N, C-alpha and C positions, 0 to 999 in steps of 0.2 A: 153598161150593166155592172161591170166590176166596181166602178166607183160607188154605185148605190149599195152593193153588197158590203163594201168596206165601211160605208157610212153607217149602216145599221148593224154592223157586227157588234156583238155584246162585249163590253169591256171586261177584261179579267179582273177579279177582285184584288185590291191592293192590300198591303199589310194593315193599313188603317181599317179596311173593311173586315178583315179577318179578326182584328182586335175587337171591333165592335160586336161581331158575332160571337166571339168567345166569352165576353164579359158575363152574360147571363149564366153560363155554365159555371164559371168561377164563383159567382155570387151564390149560386145554388149550393155549392159545396162549402163555402165559407161565408155565410150571411153576415157575420160580424166583422169581416175584414174589409179593408179599403183597397181598391185597385186603381192605379193611375197609369194611363197609357202615355208613353214617351215616344212621340212620332219620329223624332230625330234619330233615336237609337233603335227603334223598332222593338221596344220592350214594354212589358207591363210590370210596374213596381208594386209589390205588396207592402203596404205601409208598416205592417207588423214584422217585416223582414223578408228578404228574398226578391229576386228579379226573374221574370219569365221572358226568355228570349223567343221572339216570334219567327225568326228566320226559317228554322226547320219546319215549323207548323205551316207557314205560308207556302213553302215549296211543296209540302205534302198535300195541302188543301187544293192547290191548283191541279194536281194530278188525280184528285179524287172526284169520281162522278158526282154531279150535282145532288142526286137523291141520297147520297151517302155522306154528305158533308156535315150535317148536324151530328151524326153518330161519331164522325171523326173528331169534331170539336169536343164532344162530351168525353170521348176516350182520352183526348189530350189533356183536358182539364183534370181528369182523375189521375193522370200521370204526373202532372206538375204539382198537384195538391193531394198527395196520397195520404191514406190513413197512417196512423203511427205504427212503427215496427213493434212487434210483440215484445213485452218486457222480459219474457223468458226465452233463453236460447233454445230450449227444448221445443217451444211452440213455433219458433222461427226457423229452425234448422232445415227442414225439408224444402223451404222456399228460398233458400240462399243460393245465389248464383254469382259468378264473376262477370265483371264488365270492364272493357277497356275505356280509358278516358284520355282525351287529347289535352296535354298540358297547356299549350297556348290558348286553347278554347276555354279551359278552366280559368286561366288568368284574365282573359278578356271579360268573362262573366264577373270575376272579382272586381275589376276596374269599374264596370257598369254599376255594380251593387255598392261601390265605394267602401269595400272592405280593405283594411290596411295590410293584412297579412295573408299570403297564400298558404302558409303552413296550417292555419286554422281550418282551411278547407280540405287540404290534402293529408291531414295527419292520420286518417284512417286508411289511406291508400298505400300501395307498395309500388316501387319503380319497376318498370318492365323494359323500357328502352329510353333513349334520350328524350323522346317526345311523348311517350305513353306511360300512363300509370294504370294499375289494376285496382279496382274497388270491389267491394262485396255489396251486393244489392239484395233487398228482400222483394221478391217478385210474386205478385198475385195476378189474378185474372185481368184486372184493369189498371194496375199501377205497379211501378218499379221505383223503389226508394233506396237510396244509398244508406248503408249502415254506418252511422257516425262513430267517432272515437268514444263519445260518451256512452253510446249503447254498448259498444264492445267492452268498455270498462265495467258497465253494469253486469254484463254477461261473464265477466272474469276471463276474457279472451283477448289475445293479441290479434292484430290484423292478419298475421301469417297463419294463425290457427284457424281463423274464420275463413280465410281464403282456401285453405286445404279442404274444408268441408264443402265450400261453394264449387270448387273445381271437381270434386268427386260427384257432386250432384249433377254438374254439367256432363260429366262423363257418362252418366247413366240416363241422361235426359232423352237421348235419341240415338239410334244406330248411325254409323258413318254415312254421310250423304254428299258425295262429290261427283261432278260430271266433268268430262274432258272437253274443254271448249275448243281448243285446237290441239294438235299432237303435242303432248308433253306439258300442257297447261291445264291445271285442274281448278275448278271453282266450287266452293261450298254451296249446298243446296238445301239448307235446313229450313229457311223461311220463318225463323223464330226470333230474329234480331240478336242472336247470340253466336252468329257465325264467326265474327272476328275474335270473340273470346275463346273460341276453340283452338286458337293458336297456343293456348295454355295446355293443350293435349297433344304434345309432340308425337305421340305414337300414331296419330292419324296420318301424319305426313309420310311416315315410313310404309304405310299400307298402299300408297299410290305408286304407279309405274312412273319412275322419274329417271332422268339421265343425270346422275350425280347426286350430290347432297341437297336436301330440301332447302328451298329458298321461298320466302313468303312475303306478301304484302297485305295490309288490312286497310284499304282506302275508306271503308265505312263499316259500321257495326254489323251490317247484314251481308258482309262480303269477306271471304278469305280466299286468296289466290295462292296456289302452290305450284312450283316448277323445280326442275333440277338445276344446280349451279353450272352444269356443263352444256346446257341446252340454250344456245344463243337465241334461236328463233322463239322459243317459248318465253324466254325472259323479255324479249322485245314485245311480244304479245301481252305479257303481264303488265308491263309499263304502260302500254297504250290503253289497255282496259282500265287500269287504275286511274289514269288521267280522266277517262270518261266519267268514272264514278265520282272522283274528287271534284270535278267541275260541274257536273250536271245533276247529281243526286244530293239529297239532304243528309244531314248528320255526318259530314266527312270526318275521318280520323287522320291517318298519317300517310305521308308519302315515303316513309322509310322502306327500304328493302332489308329484310332480315334473313340470316342464314343460320341453320341449326347446327350448333357445334357442341358436342358432348352434352346434349340435353338442354342447351340454352340457345335462345334466339338472340343473335348479335347483329348489330348494324353491318351491312356489307355492300360493297360496290362491285358490280360485275367487271371482270377484266376485259371483256370484249368491247372494243372501242365504240361500236354503234349503240350497244345497250348502255354503256357507261354514259355516253353523251345524252341519250334520251332520258335516263334517270336524273342526271345532273340538271337538265333543263326543267324537268317536272318539279324537282325539289326547289330549285331557285324560284320558279313561278309561285309555288305554294308558300314559300317563306315570305315572298313579297306580298302575297294576299293576306297572310297573318299580320304582317306589319301594317297593311292598309286598314284592317279591321281594328287593330290596336290603336292606330292613330285616330281613327274616328271616335273611339270610346274616350281616349284621353282628351281630345279636343273638346268634346262635349262636357266632360268633367271640369276642364280648365275654364271653359266659358261660364259654367255654373258657379265656379268658385272665384272667378275674376282673376285668374292667374295668367300673366303675360309670358307664356313659354311657347316657343316654336317646336312642334313635334315634327321632325323631318321625315320625309317620305323615303321609302326604299324603292328607287326607280330602276328600271331595267333597260339595257341597250343590247342589241344583238350584234355579235361579232361576225366577221365575214364567213367564218366556218359554221355559222348557225348557232353557236353557243351563246349564252347570256352572261352579261356582267351586271352586277348590281352596284348602284352608287347612291350616295346621299350628299347633301349640300350643307356646308357650314359657312355661314355669312358673318363677317366681322361685325360686331356690335349687336348681334341677335342672340339672345339666351336660347340655347338649342339643346334638344334631346335627340341624339343621333341613333339610328338603327345600326346594327353591325352589317356592313356592306363590303363588297370587294374593293371599292374605291371610295374615297372622300374627295369632293370638289371643294376647295377652299376659295372663297370669294371675298374680295375687298372692294366694296362699292365706292370707296373714297379714292381709289387709284384709277388712272385713265382706262376707260373701257371696262371698268369693273374687273380688274386683274384677277385671274384665277389660276390655281395650280391643282393638278390631279395627282393624288398620292394613293398608294396601296394601303389598305387598312392595317396590315401587319406593321408597316413602317410608322404609320400615324399613331397607332396605339403604343408601340415600343418607345418612340421618342417623346411623345407628349403625354405619357401616362400620368404624371403629377398634376396635369390640368383636367383630368377626366375622372368623374365618379361613375361607377357602375350602378345603375338603377335596378331595383328589384322587380323586373318585368320579364315575361316569357312571351315571345323571344326578347332578348336583352336590349336595353337601351343605355345610352351613355350621355351623361350630362357634362358638357364642356363648360367648366366654370369660368374659364378665361381664354379668350381667343389667343392662339399662339402668336408670338412676336414675328416680325418680318424676318429676323435672323433665324428663328426656329423653323419657319416655313422654308426659307432658302436652303436649310440643311437637309430637308427631306428629299429623297430621290424622286424624280419626276415619274409619274405613271401615265397610263393612257386608257381611254375608253374604247 
């Protein structure tokens, strides 16, 4: 009986299926535009400019009841092809809100769209943390559109001035809504997809019952977790729940943990060994996932352009204590773009048994710097223009995995 049930179980829609279902909604909004689906990258390219990434839509589509999926597609289409932002700041002011953006995700979209410069995309954004930027968006009932640098210029405003207005709008958008998930760990409960952006309202954190100074994580845009820096169990719970959000839900943001210091959120590592180890493992895994997505995008572009470059993987190995070490492989004779990893494995296929040496990244970069170009990617990659000599390799201290 089980076999027959499995045989006739309905197959879940693929990214290709979702793209096919989305196309009519896109064409209804932009009848003069051309849309091309790239199955390898899971994107729809708009020929007059722009790339629509379908990963988040596909994840949301699978969780949406079947009778609501057409509405979800229509809403998504209006979100990615929004109407123009008002030409007047006075007309736009009340609809301005802040949004957090994940820098590696922005850069991956840039690679897919084949834009040469990240600055041209982020010039209207402001830095918030090492991996997060803040943008100002114009939010209407069905669409949210980033306010570009050109629009700000037309308004006669700087990004900082526009952000001040947007944050104030967010402050008055809804009263505080947090619930205590476990003792000492609080989760936002606004349900408007601006939960993460409310980290820009630090006064909210001080209103919660915390053991110590506020610490926060924003694993996706609909989630803001807050605990006290002296509460080891709450911090462990925060890391565990952030892992669930980052790995299972759509639109992931950052794995950073931030601590509120004199009104500013700064990157922070908990001093408690168990929490520190859990956070380090999560961040190592998340960085490896960023590199994997970046590699896929670069490989597709290189294939399209006919470039013979090896984009090395960021691989992980587990230590006896449960921690993770990242490593990449540099093979002699192969033009390589390396990720930044804890270790580099140097391979020489011309030597007996493919002689290899494992070195720490810090030593590799310090001693072989003249042979390495830093490439403009986030997370960073390094072009090894010339394989190090046998003498240079011999001088490097031996590492281990």
